[in-house]
C-alpha positions as CSV (number, residue, x, y, z in Angstrom):
1,M,120.0,83.5,108.3
2,V,119.7,86.1,111.0
3,G,118.0,88.6,108.8
4,A,115.3,86.2,107.8
5,A,114.7,85.1,111.4
6,S,114.4,88.7,112.4
7,R,111.9,89.4,109.6
8,L,109.7,86.4,110.6
9,K,109.3,87.7,114.2
10,S,107.3,90.6,112.9
11,I,105.0,88.4,110.8
12,L,101.9,87.9,112.9
13,C,99.4,86.9,110.2
14,L,99.5,86.1,106.5
15,D,98.6,89.7,105.4
16,D,101.9,90.8,107.0
17,L,103.9,88.8,104.5
18,E,103.0,90.9,101.5
19,A,104.5,94.1,102.9
20,A,107.6,92.2,103.9
21,A,108.0,90.7,100.5
22,R,107.5,94.0,98.8
23,R,110.5,95.4,100.6
24,H,112.6,92.3,99.9
25,L,111.9,91.5,96.2
26,P,112.7,93.5,93.1
27,R,109.7,95.3,91.8
28,P,109.3,93.2,88.7
29,V,109.4,90.0,90.7
30,F,107.0,91.2,93.3
31,G,104.8,92.6,90.6
32,Y,104.6,89.1,89.0
33,V,103.6,87.4,92.3
34,S,101.1,90.1,93.4
35,G,99.7,91.1,90.0
36,S,96.3,90.3,88.7
37,S,94.2,91.1,85.7
38,E,93.2,94.6,84.4
39,T,91.3,96.5,87.1
40,R,92.0,93.8,89.7
41,R,88.3,93.6,90.4
42,S,88.3,89.7,90.5
43,E,91.2,89.7,93.0
44,R,89.5,92.3,95.2
45,D,86.1,90.5,95.0
46,S,87.7,87.2,95.9
47,R,88.9,88.7,99.2
48,S,85.9,90.9,100.0
49,A,83.5,87.9,99.4
50,F,84.3,86.7,102.9
51,E,82.9,89.9,104.3
52,D,79.5,88.9,103.0
53,Y,79.1,86.3,105.7
54,A,79.2,86.3,109.5
55,F,79.4,83.4,111.9
56,L,76.6,82.3,114.2
57,T,78.6,81.0,117.2
58,R,77.6,78.5,119.9
59,V,78.8,78.7,123.5
60,L,79.1,76.4,126.5
61,V,80.3,73.6,124.3
62,D,83.2,71.4,125.4
63,V,85.8,72.2,122.7
64,S,88.8,70.7,124.5
65,Q,89.1,67.9,121.8
66,R,89.7,70.2,118.9
67,D,91.2,68.5,115.8
68,Q,91.5,70.3,112.5
69,S,92.7,67.3,110.5
70,V,90.6,66.2,107.5
71,T,90.4,63.3,105.1
72,L,90.6,64.2,101.4
73,L,90.7,61.7,98.5
74,G,91.5,58.9,100.9
75,R,94.4,60.8,102.6
76,S,94.5,62.3,106.0
77,Y,95.9,65.8,106.3
78,A,96.8,67.7,109.4
79,A,94.9,70.8,108.5
80,P,92.2,71.7,106.0
81,F,94.4,73.8,103.7
82,G,97.3,73.4,101.3
83,I,99.7,75.4,99.2
84,A,98.4,76.4,95.8
85,P,100.5,76.1,92.6
86,M,102.5,79.2,91.8
87,G,104.7,79.7,88.7
88,I,108.3,80.8,88.8
89,S,108.5,80.5,92.6
90,A,112.3,79.9,92.3
91,L,112.7,83.5,91.1
92,S,111.2,84.9,94.3
93,A,112.9,82.5,96.7
94,Y,116.0,80.3,96.4
95,R,114.7,76.8,95.4
96,G,111.3,78.3,96.1
97,D,109.3,75.2,95.0
98,I,111.4,72.9,97.0
99,V,111.2,74.9,100.2
100,Q,107.4,75.1,99.9
101,A,107.1,71.4,99.2
102,R,109.3,70.4,102.1
103,A,107.5,72.7,104.5
104,A,104.1,71.3,103.4
105,Q,105.3,67.7,103.7
106,A,106.7,68.3,107.2
107,A,103.4,70.0,108.2
108,G,101.2,67.2,106.8
109,I,99.5,69.3,104.2
110,P,99.6,69.1,100.3
111,M,101.5,71.4,98.0
112,A,100.9,71.5,94.3
113,L,103.9,72.2,92.1
114,S,103.1,74.5,89.2
115,G,103.7,73.5,85.6
116,S,105.3,76.9,85.2
117,S,107.9,76.2,87.7
118,L,111.7,76.6,87.2
119,I,112.9,73.5,89.1
120,P,112.5,70.1,87.5
121,M,109.6,68.2,88.9
122,E,111.9,65.2,89.6
123,D,114.0,67.3,92.0
124,V,110.9,68.6,93.9
125,I,109.3,65.2,94.4
126,A,112.6,63.7,95.6
127,E,112.5,66.2,98.4
128,A,108.8,65.9,99.2
129,P,107.2,62.7,97.9
130,D,103.6,63.7,98.6
131,T,103.7,66.8,96.3
132,W,100.9,67.1,93.7
133,F,101.6,68.3,90.2
134,Q,99.6,71.0,88.4
135,A,99.6,71.1,84.6
136,Y,98.7,73.5,81.9
137,V,98.2,71.5,78.7
138,P,97.5,72.5,75.1
139,G,94.9,71.0,72.9
140,D,97.6,68.7,71.4
141,M,97.8,65.3,72.8
142,T,101.1,64.6,71.1
143,R,102.6,67.1,73.5
144,T,100.3,66.3,76.5
145,A,100.7,62.5,76.6
146,P,104.5,62.6,77.0
147,L,104.1,65.2,79.8
148,L,101.7,62.9,81.7
149,D,104.1,60.0,81.2
150,R,106.9,62.1,82.7
151,V,104.8,63.2,85.6
152,A,103.8,59.6,86.4
153,K,107.4,58.3,86.0
154,A,108.6,61.0,88.4
155,G,106.3,59.5,91.0
156,Y,103.4,62.0,91.3
157,K,100.1,60.4,92.3
158,T,97.9,63.5,92.0
159,L,97.4,65.6,88.9
160,V,95.8,69.0,89.1
161,L,94.6,70.1,85.6
162,T,94.1,73.8,85.3
163,V,91.5,74.6,82.7
164,D,90.9,78.4,83.0
165,V,93.8,79.6,80.9
166,P,92.9,79.3,77.3
167,I,95.0,82.4,76.8
168,L,96.8,84.7,79.3
169,G,94.7,87.3,81.0
170,G,95.3,91.1,80.5
171,R,98.1,91.8,82.9
172,E,99.2,95.4,82.4
173,H,100.2,95.5,86.1
174,Y,103.2,93.2,85.1
175,I,104.3,95.8,82.5
176,R,104.0,98.6,84.9
177,A,106.1,96.7,87.4
178,G,108.7,95.9,84.8
179,F,108.0,92.2,84.5
180,S,107.8,90.5,81.2
181,T,107.9,87.0,79.6
182,P,110.6,86.5,78.6
183,L,112.3,88.4,81.4
184,R,114.3,91.3,79.9
185,P,117.4,92.5,81.7
186,N,117.4,96.3,81.9
187,L,118.7,99.1,84.1
188,R,115.5,99.2,86.2
189,L,115.8,95.4,87.0
190,A,119.6,95.8,87.7
191,W,119.0,98.7,90.1
192,D,116.2,96.8,91.9
193,G,118.6,93.9,92.3
194,I,121.4,96.1,93.6
195,T,119.2,97.8,96.1
196,R,117.9,94.5,97.4
197,P,121.1,92.6,98.2
198,H,119.4,89.9,100.2
199,W,117.5,88.8,97.1
200,L,120.3,89.5,94.7
201,I,122.8,87.4,96.6
202,G,120.6,84.9,98.4
203,T,118.3,84.0,95.5
204,F,119.4,85.2,92.1
205,L,123.2,84.9,92.2
206,R,123.0,81.7,94.3
207,T,120.6,80.2,91.7
208,L,122.9,81.2,88.8
209,L,126.0,79.8,90.5
210,G,124.5,76.6,91.7
211,H,122.0,75.7,89.0
212,G,122.6,78.0,86.0
213,M,120.0,80.2,84.2
214,P,116.5,79.2,85.2
215,H,114.4,77.4,82.6
216,F,110.7,76.6,82.4
217,E,111.3,73.0,83.4
218,N,107.9,71.3,83.6
219,S,105.6,72.7,80.8
220,Y,106.2,69.6,78.7
221,A,108.0,66.3,78.7
222,T,111.3,68.0,77.7
223,R,113.0,71.0,79.2
224,G,111.5,74.4,78.2
225,A,113.2,77.6,77.3
226,P,115.2,79.8,79.7
227,I,113.4,82.7,81.3
228,L,115.4,85.1,79.1
229,A,114.8,83.3,75.8
230,R,112.8,85.2,73.1
231,N,110.9,82.0,72.2
232,V,109.7,81.4,75.8
233,M,106.1,82.2,75.0
234,R,106.0,79.2,72.7
235,D,105.7,77.1,75.9
236,F,102.4,78.8,76.7
237,S,100.7,78.6,73.3
238,A,97.9,76.5,71.9
239,R,95.9,76.2,75.1
240,D,92.9,77.7,73.4
241,H,92.4,74.4,71.6
242,L,91.7,72.5,74.9
243,N,88.2,71.1,75.2
244,W,86.2,68.4,77.0
245,S,87.4,65.6,74.6
246,H,90.9,66.3,75.8
247,L,89.9,65.9,79.4
248,S,88.4,62.5,78.5
249,E,91.7,61.5,76.9
250,I,93.7,62.8,79.8
251,R,91.5,60.8,82.2
252,R,92.3,57.7,80.1
253,L,96.0,58.2,80.1
254,W,96.4,59.4,83.8
255,K,96.1,56.5,86.2
256,G,96.4,58.5,89.4
257,T,94.0,61.0,91.0
258,L,92.7,63.7,88.7
259,I,91.6,67.1,90.0
260,V,90.2,69.8,87.7
261,K,91.1,73.4,88.8
262,G,89.5,76.6,87.6
263,I,85.8,75.7,87.7
264,L,83.2,78.4,88.5
265,H,80.0,77.3,86.8
266,P,78.0,74.4,88.2
267,E,77.4,72.9,84.8
268,D,81.1,72.8,84.2
269,A,81.5,71.0,87.5
270,I,79.1,68.3,86.4
271,R,80.8,67.9,83.1
272,A,84.3,67.7,84.7
273,R,83.0,65.0,87.0
274,D,81.3,63.1,84.2
275,H,84.6,63.3,82.2
276,G,86.5,61.6,85.1
277,A,87.5,64.3,87.5
278,E,87.7,62.9,91.1
279,A,87.6,66.4,92.6
280,I,87.3,70.0,91.7
281,I,88.9,73.2,92.8
282,V,86.7,76.3,92.5
283,S,89.0,79.1,91.4
284,N,89.2,82.3,89.4
285,H,93.0,81.9,89.1
286,G,93.7,84.4,91.9
287,G,92.1,87.1,89.8
288,R,94.7,86.7,87.1
289,Q,92.4,85.7,84.2
290,L,89.0,87.2,83.5
291,D,88.6,90.5,85.3
292,G,85.1,90.6,86.8
293,A,84.8,86.8,87.2
294,I,82.7,85.7,90.1
295,A,84.5,85.3,93.5
296,P,85.2,81.6,94.2
297,L,83.4,81.8,97.6
298,H,80.2,83.0,95.8
299,A,80.5,80.3,93.2
300,L,81.2,77.6,95.8
301,P,77.6,76.7,97.0
302,G,76.4,76.2,93.5
303,V,79.2,73.9,92.6
304,V,78.9,71.9,95.8
305,A,75.2,71.4,95.1
306,A,75.9,70.3,91.5
307,V,78.4,67.6,92.4
308,P,77.7,66.4,95.9
309,D,79.4,63.1,95.2
310,I,83.0,64.4,94.8
311,P,85.1,66.7,96.9
312,V,85.0,70.4,96.0
313,M,87.9,72.6,97.1
314,I,88.5,76.3,96.8
315,D,91.2,78.9,96.4
316,G,91.1,82.7,96.0
317,G,91.3,85.4,98.6
318,I,91.9,83.2,101.6
319,R,94.1,84.8,104.2
320,R,92.7,83.9,107.6
321,G,91.6,80.9,109.6
322,T,88.1,82.3,109.6
323,D,88.2,82.3,105.8
324,V,89.1,78.6,105.7
325,L,86.4,77.7,108.1
326,M,83.8,79.9,106.2
327,A,84.6,78.1,103.0
328,L,84.3,74.7,104.7
329,A,80.9,75.8,106.2
330,L,79.7,76.5,102.6
331,G,80.6,73.0,101.5
332,A,84.3,73.0,100.5
333,K,86.3,70.0,101.7
334,F,89.6,71.9,101.5
335,A,91.1,75.3,100.8
336,F,94.3,76.4,99.0
337,I,96.3,79.5,99.5
338,G,99.0,80.8,97.1
339,R,100.6,84.2,97.3
340,P,101.2,84.4,101.0
341,F,103.3,81.2,100.9
342,N,105.3,82.5,98.0
343,Y,106.0,85.7,100.1
344,A,106.9,83.6,103.1
345,A,109.5,81.6,101.1
346,S,111.0,84.8,99.7
347,I,111.7,86.4,103.1
348,G,112.4,83.2,105.1
349,G,112.9,80.2,103.0
350,E,111.5,76.9,104.3
351,A,111.4,78.4,107.8
352,G,109.2,81.2,106.5
353,V,106.8,78.8,104.9
354,T,106.6,76.8,108.1
355,H,106.0,80.0,110.0
356,A,103.1,80.9,107.7
357,I,101.6,77.4,107.9
358,N,101.7,77.5,111.7
359,L,100.1,81.0,111.9
360,L,97.1,79.7,109.9
361,R,96.8,76.5,111.9
362,E,96.9,78.5,115.2
363,E,94.1,80.8,113.9
364,I,92.0,77.8,112.9
365,N,92.5,76.2,116.3
366,R,91.4,79.4,118.1
367,D,88.5,80.0,115.7
368,M,87.1,76.4,116.1
369,A,87.0,77.0,119.9
370,M,85.1,80.2,119.6
371,L,82.7,78.7,117.0
372,G,82.0,75.9,119.4
373,I,83.3,72.9,117.3
374,N,85.9,70.2,117.7
375,H,86.0,68.9,114.1
376,C,85.8,70.6,110.7
377,A,83.1,68.2,109.7
378,E,80.8,70.0,112.2
379,L,80.8,73.1,110.0
380,S,77.6,73.7,108.0
381,P,75.8,76.6,106.2
382,E,73.6,77.0,109.2
383,M,76.6,78.4,111.1
384,L,76.7,81.4,108.7
385,V,74.5,84.4,108.3
386,K,74.6,86.3,105.0
387,R,75.0,90.0,105.5
388,A,72.7,92.5,103.8
389,A,73.8,93.7,100.4
390,R,76.5,96.4,100.7
């Protein structure tokens, strides 16, 4: 599509994607993707945490053999970052989950499909067999066990269990943007669609004509409610019952790789490992849960020290190659990025996601040269200087 190709030419870094998506998407949809909790302090702190460190570079090092590939959980990936799970991506981009998964597979990096996605997990993994699956589960194993069985039968090998959503955070920004669950058609939404014809025709109407009204497809073993249904919130209930005993049972039932996402406290990292987690993702849910929660980058060193025997990953606020390398220097084995890839899919489809991946890889390649390293494994805390308190 000529329009998309033209838009991508002006995208020079991941930060450029947000403004482009704001122009392209209806306000309620953009508000859902960009929104975070209450005062948005957690979201801001996740980003500003990277300003608390500076690199101590080395020079006159032969960096002609730069290679940013990493090994994680027995797999080799072409870059030290992946695409984080994001709900209802198919509402912001046509077949949004599939285009992200395909672009990630082609680039040799992982993508995690959200349990709040609108495309059946079976369709996504058919297009990209290396995709991970991220699940929200209630404290009710009669509903969780069939879901795990479905995920395994679909062919997923890696399960990401998100544990920081006992209830939904305070998200008044959604209400101000006009987004709600269930999604309620109204004049504002209709006007936003009409004034954004590329989205209206290329995403919404194309989805309706080709696949019908979107449903929450992957919350449980059976198909969930449509996004317009009054009972849609039922699919998000009873998560406040989830506890460590459920994690033990999930570990017993799930035969593949188990990753726990949403850890900030070192003691929770230890407990997650002891209950069978093979890796951890340090995350504050993109600032969408507890407002004022510690920034993942600040939580990272404590978690790494607590569980040195398993891989620790991170998401939250990462927008630059230097951000990825800074997280790796503090002990992360891998980084995940969410919103920018959602924006990239919305304005450019699979080509947009590929473009965003390539931008970040190019930044990492340049940054490694200027740091004086050839491999990500050379990064260490000694390469960072903590700035004075602001």
